[in-house]
C-alpha positions in Angstrom: -85.9 17.8 138.2 -88.6 15.3 139.2 -92.1 16.6 138.1 -95.3 14.6 138.7 -98.9 15.5 137.9 -101.6 12.9 138.5 -105.2 13.6 137.3 -108.4 11.8 137.7 -110.6 12.4 134.7 -114.2 12.4 136.0 -115.7 13.0 132.6 -114.1 9.6 131.6 -115.3 7.7 134.7 -112.2 8.4 136.7 -109.6 7.5 134.1 -106.2 8.2 135.6 -103.7 10.3 133.8 -100.1 10.8 134.6 -97.7 13.4 133.3 -94.2 13.0 134.7 -90.5 13.8 134.3 -88.1 11.6 136.2 -84.3 11.6 136.5 -83.3 9.5 139.6 -86.6 7.8 140.3 -86.6 4.0 140.2 -89.9 2.2 140.4 -89.8 -1.0 142.4 -91.7 -4.1 141.2 -95.4 -3.2 141.2 -98.7 -3.7 139.4 -101.6 -1.5 138.4 -105.3 -2.3 138.5 -105.5 -0.8 135.0 -103.4 -0.9 131.8 -100.5 1.5 131.5 -100.6 3.1 128.0 -98.0 5.8 127.7 -95.7 7.6 125.3 -92.1 8.6 125.9 -91.8 12.3 125.2 -88.1 12.8 126.0 -85.2 10.6 127.0 -85.7 6.9 127.3 -87.2 4.5 129.9 -85.8 1.1 131.0 -88.3 -1.3 132.5 -89.0 -4.9 133.4 -92.3 -6.3 132.3 -93.0 -9.8 133.8 -89.6 -11.5 133.1 -88.1 -9.4 130.3 -86.2 -6.1 130.2 -87.1 -3.4 127.7 -86.0 0.1 126.7 -88.4 2.6 125.2 -86.9 5.6 123.5 -88.5 9.0 122.7 -91.6 8.7 120.5 -92.3 5.0 121.4 -95.4 3.7 123.1 -95.2 1.7 126.3 -97.8 -0.9 127.2 -98.2 -2.7 130.5 -101.2 -5.1 130.8 -103.4 -4.8 133.9 -102.0 -6.6 136.9 -98.6 -7.2 135.1 -95.5 -7.0 137.3 -93.2 -4.2 136.1 -90.5 -1.7 137.1 -89.2 1.6 135.7 -86.1 3.7 135.6 -84.1 5.9 133.3 -82.2 4.3 130.4 -80.1 7.5 129.8 -78.3 10.0 132.1 -80.8 12.8 131.3 -83.8 10.8 132.6 -87.1 10.5 130.8 -90.5 12.3 130.4 -93.7 10.6 129.6 -97.5 10.8 129.7 -99.7 7.8 130.3 -103.3 6.8 131.0 -104.5 3.8 133.1 -107.8 2.4 131.7 -109.1 -0.6 133.7 -110.2 -3.8 132.1 -113.8 -2.9 132.8 -113.3 0.4 131.0 -111.9 -1.4 128.0 -114.8 -3.9 127.9 -117.4 -1.1 128.2 -116.0 1.2 125.5 -115.2 -1.6 123.1 -118.7 -2.8 122.8 -119.3 -3.3 119.0 -115.6 -2.9 118.2 -115.3 -6.6 117.4 -118.3 -8.1 119.1 -121.4 -7.1 121.0 -119.9 -7.8 124.4 -116.7 -5.8 124.2 -113.2 -7.1 124.8 -110.6 -7.2 127.6 -107.4 -7.0 125.5 -103.9 -8.5 125.9 -100.9 -6.6 124.5 -97.9 -8.9 123.8 -95.5 -6.1 123.0 -94.2 -3.9 125.8 -92.7 -1.3 123.5 -94.5 -0.3 120.3 -93.1 1.9 117.5 -96.2 3.2 115.6 -95.8 6.9 114.5 -99.4 7.3 113.6 -100.8 5.9 116.9 -98.2 7.9 118.8 -99.3 11.1 117.2 -102.9 10.4 118.0 -102.0 9.6 121.6 -100.2 12.9 121.9 -103.3 14.7 120.6 -105.5 12.7 123.1 -103.3 13.6 126.0 -103.3 17.3 125.1 -107.1 17.3 124.9 -107.5 15.4 128.2 -105.7 18.3 129.9 -108.1 20.9 128.5 -111.1 22.2 130.3 -114.6 21.1 129.3 -114.8 19.5 125.8 -116.3 16.4 127.5 -117.9 15.1 124.2 -114.6 15.5 122.3 -112.5 13.9 125.0 -114.7 10.8 125.2 -114.9 10.5 121.4 -111.2 10.9 120.9 -110.5 8.5 123.8 -112.7 5.8 122.3 -111.4 6.2 118.7 -107.8 6.1 119.9 -108.3 3.0 122.0 -110.1 1.4 119.0 -107.0 2.1 116.9 -104.7 0.7 119.6 -106.8 -2.5 119.9 -107.1 -3.0 116.1 -103.4 -2.7 115.5 -101.7 -4.2 118.6 -104.0 -6.3 120.8 -104.2 -10.0 120.8 -107.3 -12.2 121.1 -107.7 -13.2 124.7 -107.1 -16.9 125.1 -109.7 -19.1 126.7 -109.1 -19.8 130.4 -107.5 -23.1 131.1 -108.2 -25.3 134.0 -106.0 -24.5 137.0 -103.9 -27.1 138.6 -104.5 -27.8 142.3 -101.4 -25.8 143.2 -102.4 -22.9 141.0 -105.9 -22.8 142.5 -104.3 -22.7 146.0 -102.1 -19.8 145.0 -105.1 -18.0 143.6 -106.9 -18.5 147.0 -104.0 -17.0 148.9 -103.9 -14.0 146.5 -107.6 -13.5 147.2 -107.1 -13.7 150.9 -104.4 -11.0 150.8 -106.3 -8.9 148.3 -109.6 -8.8 150.4 -107.9 -8.5 153.8 -104.7 -6.5 153.1 -104.9 -4.7 156.5 -104.2 -7.9 158.4 -100.8 -9.0 159.6 -100.8 -12.3 157.8 -98.4 -15.1 158.6 -96.9 -17.4 156.0 -97.5 -20.5 158.1 -101.2 -19.6 158.6 -101.7 -19.0 154.9 -99.9 -22.2 154.0 -102.1 -24.2 156.4 -105.3 -22.6 154.9 -104.5 -24.1 151.5 -102.7 -27.3 152.5 -99.2 -26.4 151.4 -95.9 -26.3 153.3 -94.7 -22.7 153.9 -91.7 -23.3 151.6 -93.8 -24.7 148.8 -96.2 -21.8 149.1 -93.4 -19.3 149.1 -91.8 -20.7 146.0 -95.0 -21.3 144.1 -96.5 -17.9 144.9 -93.4 -16.1 143.6 -93.3 -18.2 140.5 -97.0 -17.5 139.8 -97.1 -13.8 140.6 -93.6 -12.5 140.4 -93.8 -11.4 144.0 -93.2 -13.2 147.3 -96.3 -13.1 149.5 -95.2 -10.1 151.6 -94.5 -8.0 148.5 -97.9 -9.0 147.0 -99.5 -7.9 150.3 -97.9 -4.4 149.9 -99.5 -4.2 146.4 -102.9 -5.2 147.9 -102.5 -2.5 150.5 -101.7 0.0 147.9 -104.8 -1.0 145.8 -107.0 -0.5 148.9 -105.3 2.8 149.6 -106.2 4.2 146.2 -109.9 3.4 146.7 -109.9 5.1 150.1 -108.0 8.2 148.9 -110.5 8.6 146.1 -113.4 8.5 148.6 -111.8 11.4 150.5 -110.3 9.4 153.4 -107.3 11.2 155.0 -103.8 10.0 154.2 -102.9 9.1 157.8 -106.2 7.2 158.4 -105.8 5.5 155.0 -102.3 4.3 156.0 -103.8 2.9 159.2 -106.8 1.2 157.5 -104.5 -0.5 155.0 -102.2 -2.0 157.5 -99.1 0.2 157.0 -97.1 0.6 160.2 -97.1 4.4 159.8 -97.7 7.2 157.3 -94.0 7.5 156.3 -94.0 3.7 155.5 -97.1 4.2 153.4 -95.7 7.3 151.6 -92.5 5.4 150.8 -94.2 2.4 149.2 -96.7 4.6 147.4 -94.0 6.7 145.8 -91.9 3.7 144.8 -94.9 2.1 143.0 -96.8 5.1 141.6 -94.1 7.7 141.1 -95.9 10.3 143.2 -96.9 10.8 146.8 -100.4 10.4 148.1 -100.7 14.2 148.3 -99.8 14.5 144.6 -102.2 11.6 143.8 -105.2 13.4 145.3 -104.2 16.9 144.4 -106.5 17.1 141.3 -109.2 14.7 142.6 -112.5 16.4 143.4 -114.5 14.4 146.0 
């Protein structure tokens, strides 16, 4: 049985929380604005993170960095159950002030699957508390202390940004165009002309840099915009239209394949 419960924790500034049990669901390549930090509670999950395939068994922790391309499916016949949270880079930077420096950090996790029994036990306690009513002070305290433990044990120091090559900077510009105008019906030839590349060069370089061809990246940008609109209380049909999806069923299909739940399930526990 496929069971999905999506929550938006307002006491933790909208932190998203997912509790799910999947059997046949297969997530297509997608990204999240936030990190995915989860624990496999039954079965095992198989997933692609960037270019490598991983399997996470029961009791292990899965980590997907923000904006990292990944998939998801069952690694065993019985499916898999897991719970996860999706803190954004901004949340990490805010809560980690004075962890290691005065400004806070935006972490990078090199390992996709972590076997850490102590941290897994603390994550389970955190997830149980996050589902309880009230206890706002306890929730925030446990969330911060658990993330501090995660960062201390498993995060890497963020490397300094390197200068982009001319081609990289052009791909970044196309990404921004798609991200800020996802509702438009963009044409590859027009995008290529804007940045001075041939359509073929843009197509190849874009996929190499992002893991997606431009049309698939556009779907991700549309989904990002849809999440923001749904959180503001915009209706599902209107959201689909404003984000450039051809119709609501098209929107629902891509939403489910990327987030594992429908738009209705996503907003079910969200108070406007």
